[in-house]
N, C-alpha and C positions, 0 to 999 in steps of 0.2 A: 210907537207914540216918537215923533220926530225928536231928533236931536232940540230944535230949535222951543217947539212945546215942553221941554225936556229942562229945557235951560230958564224960562216962564217960570216951573214950576216950584223952582228947587229953592227957593226964597219961604215958600209955604211950607215946603215938606222938613226943609232945614230944622226954619223952627217949631221947638217940641210943643208949647203949646199950640199951635197948628195941625201938627201930625197928630197928636193926642188928640183932637178933637175931630180930626177928619178918621181915625181911626175908629174913635168910639161911634161916631156915626154907623161905621158901615157893621160893625160888630152888630147893633142897635138893628139894621134895615135886614140882614141879612136873619136875624130873628125871627123879625116881621115875614120877609120872605120864605121862611121853613111853617111857620104856622099856614101863612096861604095854601102853599104846598101841597099840605096834609088835606085843604079841605078843595082842593080845586077839583072842581067837573068835570073841564073834559080835556082832553091832548090839545089843546093850543093854547089855553089858560096854563097846562104843566110848562110845554115849553116855552112858554113870556115868562114865567118864575124863574126857567131856571137860569135862561138867559140875563134876570136881571140878578139870581144868586150868582151867575159865575164874574161880573162887572164889581160886583160889590166884592169879591174877593179881589179883585186886581186892585182895587183902594187899599186890600191890607199890607199889600208890595209896591205901593207907588210911591214911596219913597226910596228904594232898590233901585226900581225902574227908572227911574225921573234921573238918581244920580249913575244910573249907568250907560243912558240916551245919551246925559249929554258930554260923559264924555267923548263919545262914538265920534259925535260933531266936531271933536279938536285934531282929529285925526287929516 
């Protein structure tokens, strides 16, 4: 994530109700993707679902990443 994007995300992730909503979405989506992974029938499908899981897990640390990256842009 670039420092500019991080700065644009700060108003979203620093408002508790917005960040909580993003976290809830990510947790719900991770559960759905896990269920889909259990019934996947091809290797390609498994790889796609694993990629989705990886991205959703990044949502769980979005606030910390946005704060960290926005500070990097100040140097």
